[in-house]
Every structure is written in C-alpha cells, then in structure tokens.
C-alpha positions in Angstrom: -172.0 -27.7 -88.3 -169.9 -29.4 -90.9 -169.9 -29.9 -94.7 -173.2 -31.1 -96.2 -174.9 -30.0 -92.9 -173.7 -33.2 -91.2 -173.6 -32.6 -87.4 -170.8 -33.9 -85.2 -171.6 -37.5 -84.3 -169.9 -40.7 -83.1 -170.6 -44.4 -83.4 -172.0 -45.5 -80.1 -172.9 -49.2 -80.5 -173.2 -51.9 -83.2 -175.8 -54.6 -82.8 -175.9 -57.9 -84.7 -178.8 -60.2 -85.3 -179.6 -63.5 -86.9 -182.7 -63.6 -89.2 -185.5 -66.1 -89.1 -184.7 -69.3 -90.9 -181.0 -68.5 -91.4 -178.8 -70.8 -89.4 -175.6 -69.1 -90.3 -174.1 -67.4 -87.3 -176.5 -68.7 -84.7 -175.3 -69.4 -81.2 -172.0 -67.7 -82.1 -171.0 -70.5 -84.4 -168.5 -69.6 -87.2 -170.1 -68.9 -90.6 -168.8 -71.1 -93.4 -171.1 -69.6 -96.0 -172.7 -66.2 -96.8 -175.4 -65.0 -94.4 -178.3 -62.7 -94.3 -177.6 -61.6 -90.7 -178.6 -58.0 -89.9 -176.2 -55.4 -88.5 -177.3 -52.0 -87.1 -174.9 -49.1 -86.3 -176.3 -46.6 -83.9 -174.7 -43.1 -83.3 -174.8 -40.9 -80.2 -177.3 -38.7 -82.0 -179.7 -41.7 -82.5 -179.1 -42.3 -86.2 -179.3 -46.0 -87.2 -177.7 -47.6 -90.3 -178.7 -51.0 -91.5 -176.5 -53.6 -93.2 -176.5 -57.3 -93.9 -174.0 -60.2 -93.8 -171.1 -61.7 -91.9 -170.7 -63.9 -88.8 -170.1 -63.1 -85.1 -166.4 -63.5 -84.7 -165.2 -61.3 -87.6 -168.2 -58.9 -87.0 -166.9 -58.3 -83.5 -163.4 -57.6 -84.8 -164.6 -55.1 -87.4 -167.3 -53.4 -85.4 -165.1 -52.8 -82.4 -162.7 -50.8 -84.6 -165.6 -48.3 -85.2 -166.8 -47.4 -81.8 -166.4 -43.8 -80.9 -165.5 -42.7 -84.4 -167.0 -40.3 -86.9 -169.6 -42.4 -88.8 -169.3 -40.4 -92.0 -165.6 -41.3 -92.9 -166.7 -44.4 -94.7 -163.5 -45.1 -96.8 -161.3 -44.4 -93.8 -163.3 -47.0 -91.8 -163.1 -49.5 -94.7 -159.3 -49.3 -94.8 -159.1 -49.5 -91.0 -161.2 -52.7 -90.9 -159.5 -54.3 -93.8 -155.9 -53.6 -92.5 -156.6 -53.7 -88.8 -155.1 -57.1 -88.0 -151.9 -58.8 -89.2 -153.6 -60.6 -92.1 -155.6 -58.5 -94.6 -159.2 -59.4 -94.5 -160.1 -62.7 -96.2 -163.4 -63.4 -97.9 -165.2 -64.5 -94.8 -164.1 -61.4 -92.9 -164.9 -59.2 -95.9 -168.5 -60.4 -95.6 -168.7 -58.8 -92.1 -166.8 -55.7 -93.2 -169.1 -55.4 -96.1 -172.2 -55.6 -93.9 -170.8 -52.7 -91.8 -170.0 -50.7 -94.9 -173.6 -51.1 -96.1 -174.8 -49.8 -92.7 -172.4 -46.8 -92.9 -173.8 -45.8 -96.3 -177.3 -46.3 -95.1 -176.6 -44.1 -92.1 -175.1 -41.3 -94.1 -178.0 -41.3 -96.6 -180.4 -41.0 -93.6 -178.3 -38.2 -92.1 -178.6 -36.2 -95.3 -182.2 -37.4 -96.0 -181.3 -38.7 -99.5 -181.2 -42.2 -101.0 -177.8 -43.7 -101.4 -178.0 -43.6 -105.2 -177.9 -39.8 -104.9 -174.6 -40.0 -102.9 -173.2 -42.2 -105.7 -173.8 -39.7 -108.4 -177.6 -39.8 -109.1 -179.6 -42.1 -111.3 -178.1 -43.2 -114.6 -180.9 -45.7 -115.4 -184.6 -45.8 -114.5 -184.7 -49.4 -113.4 -182.4 -52.5 -113.2 -183.1 -55.5 -115.3 -183.3 -58.9 -113.8 -182.8 -62.5 -114.5 -184.6 -65.1 -112.4 -183.2 -68.1 -110.6 -185.7 -70.9 -110.0 -188.6 -69.1 -111.7 -191.6 -71.3 -110.8 -192.6 -73.8 -113.5 -196.3 -73.6 -114.6 -198.1 -76.6 -113.3 -197.1 -79.7 -115.1 -195.0 -77.6 -117.5 -191.5 -78.1 -118.9 -188.3 -76.0 -118.7 -189.5 -74.4 -122.0 -192.7 -73.4 -120.4 -190.9 -72.0 -117.4 -188.5 -69.9 -119.5 -191.4 -68.5 -121.6 -193.4 -67.6 -118.4 -190.3 -65.9 -117.0 -190.0 -63.7 -120.1 -193.7 -63.0 -120.0 -193.4 -61.8 -116.4 -191.0 -59.0 -117.5 -187.6 -60.6 -116.6 -184.8 -60.2 -119.1 -183.4 -63.7 -118.7 -184.2 -67.1 -117.2 -181.2 -68.6 -115.4 -180.8 -72.4 -115.3 -178.8 -74.4 -112.8 -178.7 -78.2 -112.6 -180.7 -79.6 -109.7 -178.4 -82.6 -109.3 -178.2 -83.9 -105.7 -174.9 -83.4 -103.9 -172.5 -86.1 -102.9 -173.3 -88.3 -105.8 -171.2 -90.2 -108.4 -171.2 -88.2 -111.6 -171.1 -89.6 -115.1 -169.5 -86.6 -116.8 -170.7 -87.3 -120.3 -174.3 -87.9 -119.2 -174.2 -84.7 -117.1 -173.0 -82.6 -120.0 -175.7 -84.2 -122.3 -178.5 -83.5 -119.8 -177.4 -79.9 -119.3 -177.3 -79.4 -123.1 -180.7 -81.0 -123.6 -182.2 -78.8 -120.9 -180.7 -75.7 -122.5 -182.3 -76.7 -125.8 -185.7 -76.4 -124.1 -184.8 -73.1 -122.5 -183.8 -71.7 -125.9 -187.1 -72.7 -127.4 -189.0 -71.0 -124.6 -186.9 -67.8 -124.3 -184.9 -67.4 -127.5 -181.4 -65.9 -128.0 -180.2 -64.1 -124.9 -183.4 -65.0 -123.0 -181.7 -67.7 -121.0 -178.4 -68.3 -119.1 -176.8 -71.3 -117.4 -174.8 -71.7 -114.2 -172.2 -74.5 -114.5 -172.0 -74.3 -110.7 -168.2 -75.1 -110.8 -169.3 -78.7 -111.2 -167.4 -79.5 -114.4 -163.8 -80.2 -115.0 -162.1 -78.1 -117.7 -162.6 -80.4 -120.7 -166.3 -80.9 -120.0 -166.8 -77.2 -119.3 -165.3 -76.4 -122.7 -167.3 -79.2 -124.4 -170.6 -77.9 -123.0 -169.8 -74.3 -123.7 -169.0 -75.1 -127.3 -172.3 -77.1 -127.7 -174.2 -74.0 -126.4 -172.6 -71.4 -128.7 -175.2 -71.7 -131.5 -178.1 -71.0 -129.0 -176.6 -67.7 -127.7 -177.0 -67.8 -124.0 -176.9 -64.4 -122.2 -174.1 -65.8 -120.1 -172.5 -69.0 -118.9 -171.6 -68.8 -115.3 -168.7 -70.3 -113.2 -167.6 -72.8 -115.8 -164.9 -74.3 -113.5 -163.7 -73.9 -109.9 -162.7 -70.4 -108.9 -159.3 -70.8 -107.3 -157.1 -70.6 -110.4 -158.4 -67.7 -112.4 -155.8 -68.0 -115.1 -157.4 -71.2 -116.2 -159.9 -69.0 -118.0 -157.1 -68.1 -120.4 -157.5 -71.6 -121.8 -161.3 -71.4 -121.8 -161.3 -68.0 -123.5 -159.2 -69.5 -126.3 -161.4 -72.5 -126.9 -165.0 -71.1 -126.6 -167.0 -68.0 -127.6 -169.9 -68.0 -125.1 -170.2 -64.9 -122.8 -168.6 -65.8 -119.5 -169.7 -64.6 -116.1 -167.5 -65.3 -113.0 -167.2 -63.9 -109.4 -169.9 -64.8 -106.9 -167.3 -66.5 -104.7 -164.9 -63.6 -104.9 -164.1 -60.8 -102.4 -162.5 -57.4 -103.0 -161.2 -56.0 -106.3 -157.9 -57.9 -106.2 -159.8 -61.2 -106.5 -161.4 -60.3 -109.8 -158.8 -57.9 -111.1 -156.8 -60.4 -113.3 -160.0 -61.7 -115.0 -161.0 -58.1 -115.8 -157.6 -56.8 -116.8 -157.0 -59.7 -119.2 -160.6 -59.5 -120.4 -161.1 -63.2 -119.7 -164.7 -62.7 -118.7 -167.6 -60.7 -120.1 -169.5 -60.2 -116.8 -168.4 -60.1 -113.2 -170.7 -61.7 -110.7 -169.1 -60.0 -107.6 -171.7 -58.8 -105.2 -172.7 -57.3 -101.8 -171.7 -57.6 -99.1 -169.1 -60.2 -100.3 -166.7 -57.7 -101.8 -166.5 -55.6 -98.7 -169.6 -53.4 -99.2 -170.6 -50.5 -101.4 -167.3 -48.7 -101.1 -165.4 -51.6 -102.8 -168.2 -52.6 -105.2 -168.2 -49.2 -106.9 -164.5 -49.4 -107.4 -165.0 -52.7 -109.2 -167.8 -51.2 -111.3 -165.3 -48.6 -112.5 -162.7 -51.2 -113.2 -165.2 -53.3 -115.2 -166.5 -50.3 -117.1 -162.9 -49.4 -118.1 -162.6 -52.9 -119.8 -166.2 -53.0 -121.2 -167.2 -55.8 -118.8 -170.7 -55.9 -117.4 -172.0 -56.4 -113.8 -174.3 -59.4 -113.0 -174.2 -59.5 -109.2 -175.2 -62.6 -107.3 -178.2 -62.5 -104.9 -177.0 -62.9 -101.3 -179.8 -61.5 -99.2 -182.7 -59.0 -99.4 -180.9 -56.0 -97.8 -177.8 -56.5 -100.0 -180.2 -56.7 -103.0 -181.7 -53.4 -102.1 -178.2 -51.9 -101.8 -177.2 -53.3 -105.3 -180.1 -51.3 -106.8 -178.6 -48.1 -105.5 -175.1 -49.0 -106.9 -176.3 -50.1 -110.3 -178.8 -47.2 -110.7 -175.8 -44.8 -110.4 -173.8 -46.3 -113.3 -174.3 -46.9 -117.0 -172.3 -50.1 -117.0 -174.2 -53.1 -118.5 -176.1 -54.6 -115.6 -178.3 -57.5 -114.8 -179.3 -58.5 -111.3 -180.5 -61.8 -109.9 -183.9 -62.3 -108.4 -185.1 -65.5 -106.7 -188.2 -67.1 -108.2 -190.8 -64.7 -109.5 -190.0 -61.9 -107.0 -193.0 -62.6 -104.8 -191.1 -63.7 -101.7 -191.3 -61.4 -98.7 -189.3 -61.3 -95.4 -191.4 -60.8 -92.2 -188.6 -58.9 -90.5 -188.4 -56.4 -93.4 -191.5 -54.1 -93.7 -189.7 -52.3 -96.5 -186.8 -53.6 -98.6 -186.3 -53.4 -102.4 -189.0 -52.2 -104.9 -189.8 -55.0 -107.3 -192.4 -54.6 -110.1 -192.9 -56.2 -113.6 -189.8 -58.3 -113.5 -187.5 -55.3 -112.6 -186.1 -53.5 -109.6 -186.7 -49.8 -109.2 -184.7 -47.2 -107.3 -186.8 -45.3 -104.7 -186.5 -42.0 -102.9 -186.4 -43.4 -99.3 -183.4 -42.1 -97.4 -180.4 -44.3 -97.1 -180.9 -47.8 -98.5 -184.7 -47.5 -98.1 -184.9 -50.5 -95.8 -186.9 -50.9 -92.6 -186.2 -53.7 -90.1 -188.5 -55.1 -87.4 -185.9 -56.0 -84.7 -188.6 -57.9 -82.7 -188.5 -60.7 -85.3 -184.7 -61.1 -85.1 -182.4 -63.0 -82.7 -179.6 -61.0 -81.0 -176.1 -62.4 -81.8 -173.9 -59.7 -80.4 -173.6 -56.1 -79.2 -170.3 -54.1 -79.5 -169.9 -50.8 -77.7 -166.2 -50.8 -76.7 -163.5 -49.6 -79.0 -160.7 -52.1 -79.7 -158.0 -51.6 -82.3 -156.6 -54.7 -83.8 -153.2 -53.1 -84.2 -151.7 -49.6 -84.6 -151.8 -48.5 -88.2 -149.2 -46.2 -89.8 -150.5 -43.2 -91.6 -149.0 -40.9 -94.3 -148.5 -37.2 -93.5 -152.0 -36.5 -95.0 -153.7 -38.9 -92.6 -154.4 -41.7 -95.0 -153.5 -45.3 -94.0 -150.4 -46.9 -95.3 -148.9 -50.3 -94.6 -148.6 -51.3 -91.0 
C-alpha cells in the first residue's frame, strides 16, 4: 500500500475511439484539426481513465510510452511523452498527449474516489460562468434579440463571430462595417460587457485595429483573435493602438506558445484550452502564469469531455474565468450518459470521481489499441530521477 492509499498498479492497455459524427481520425487518417475522439487507459487492476482528443498516429506514439508504467506519475508521463522523440511535441501531437493526460487525471481521481477538482486544491468558486457561441436566435429575431435572450438564459456574455462563407473574395471595408453594425445590435441587446466578438483571424492588422477602435465605446467583454496567430509580437502594435480587452490562444499549445503574450501583458485573456495545451497538467501551469500577470482564462470549447475537465480546472482557481458553451447548452452526446453539469447558463462542479464522465463504448468506433511498450528514444535523467535533455 502506498501514499494516499493508492495500490500498486500498471497501465495495461490504451484504447482509442472515433465518436459519432466526427470525421477526424477515422480510418487512421491524419488529423488536421482538433478532434473529439475518445481515449481510455486501462490498468491491470481494472481502473479506466477517460480522455478526449488527438489522432491515431501521434496517439500511438504517446500511448505506447505508457504501457507497463505506474499510472499515477502523471507529470513524469507528461514529460516522457513530450520529450520522447527527437522533436519536442508540436501542437497536433500535444492534442494526443493532452487526451492521455486527461485520462490519467480521471483515472487517479477514480482510484482515490474523489473528483479531479479536489486533487487540484478544492473548489475556489461555486460555478463557472459561460459565454455562448451561436446562441439560437428567437424565431424571426435579430442579433439584438438573440443577445438579449442569451443574457436572460443566465449566460454572462453572447459571443459573435461572422458567418461569412469561406473561400470568397473579401471587401475589407465592407466586412469591417458589417461586423461593426452587427456589434451595435449586440450592444443594444446585451449592454456593456454582455457581448464579445471573434475576429476569427480574418482581418489584416490595419483592419483589425480599425474595427477594435470602432468597438471601444461599446465595451465588449473581449475581442478575440484579432489577427493570425503565428507572430505573437504583432500584438505589441495592436496593444499600442487600441484599448479593447484582447483574448488570444485557442490555436496555441503548451505554455511556451502563450508565454510571450502573457509576460509582456499583450492580452487580457488567454484562450488556451484542453486538450490542446497538453492536458490538465500543462493547463494548470498556464493558469498560474496568467494569474501572476492578472490575465484571465477564457478557454475555447473543443469537445464535451474536455469541457467537463475544464470545469474541474477552473473550479480550483480564483483567476478570472469564462468558459465557452455551444448554443444554449441543450446539446447532448449519445455516447456520453454523463458529462458536464450545465444549468441556468452556467457549469457546475460535481462530486463524481475523476472527471465525472461516463462513456458508452458501444456507440464508438475503434481506431486503435496499444498494449506494447515502445520508447521513442532513451531519455537522460538527473540524479533525482527527473528528466533532463536527451
């Protein structure tokens, strides 16, 4: 018997599934976007941890490095999977790594019969406030009506994103004018701070600055992804030229991706999310980094299991938080008898062990099963056993 009454155990097998309606990762094809695939880690004692995300090729690489190992050494496994091949994990691989990290936290919570938020320090808030993306418009109503209905349903903020078709020729001035006119309606319906806008990285820098400047008097809760995400230092220019609250990060991975924006305080909210950053282990480090610089957390919605995991993470911190919910929160997933607890426009932490998620495997499609240990490369360790550079 070991500390915390955790019995000796080893990871026996990792199983990976595609979910209904999600084409990412099917037939072993490479994922080029984030997925809601389900991963399940089973131990020799029969415990099962559930996670979400990734794609088959990188999932196989990461999962194979866990077989036969102690399931409770979560940070050690995170380092092993991130460092385990010549190149440090890129953003696509971090999605698979993050899915496994979620499953390891779920498994540990179940082993101790406590929810993950207890393992992270206990509740620091009673619920997590939400903003809605694509809140349904009342029949025949306007954006103003939709924003007002969203607020009446208990949400903190209505988030707007343009519905422009892709692969079209853009008149930049007409697009900025349309986005501004739509925001005028949102402000009428929801008031100061009751609405937000996603620029969707569609605008070039001059147009992004122009639109953000026009929106300042209407006090959006945040303006998201004003420009493309590759060159984060471009936000130095934006920061000098506009005063709207800026939210960036849904395309980012681990803490080094968002570190510069936080350290230089070029944003007000980070949009990094699960499993994209590499799971709960890395997300909580980013939370601490953000809190140190008075920056809030507004994580992006990637999938329902990751959404449930985010409730645990944000319930265990006092950093300013706002989570994304799709529509009015009424959507259900047939393969998830239990997932997150949504009520009155908010998400609520529950007492179910682990992440509190249940999966009906019969409604999933098997993508892979990994039960043989394979190390990518031998890793050097310090005298205390922690990993160092290869």
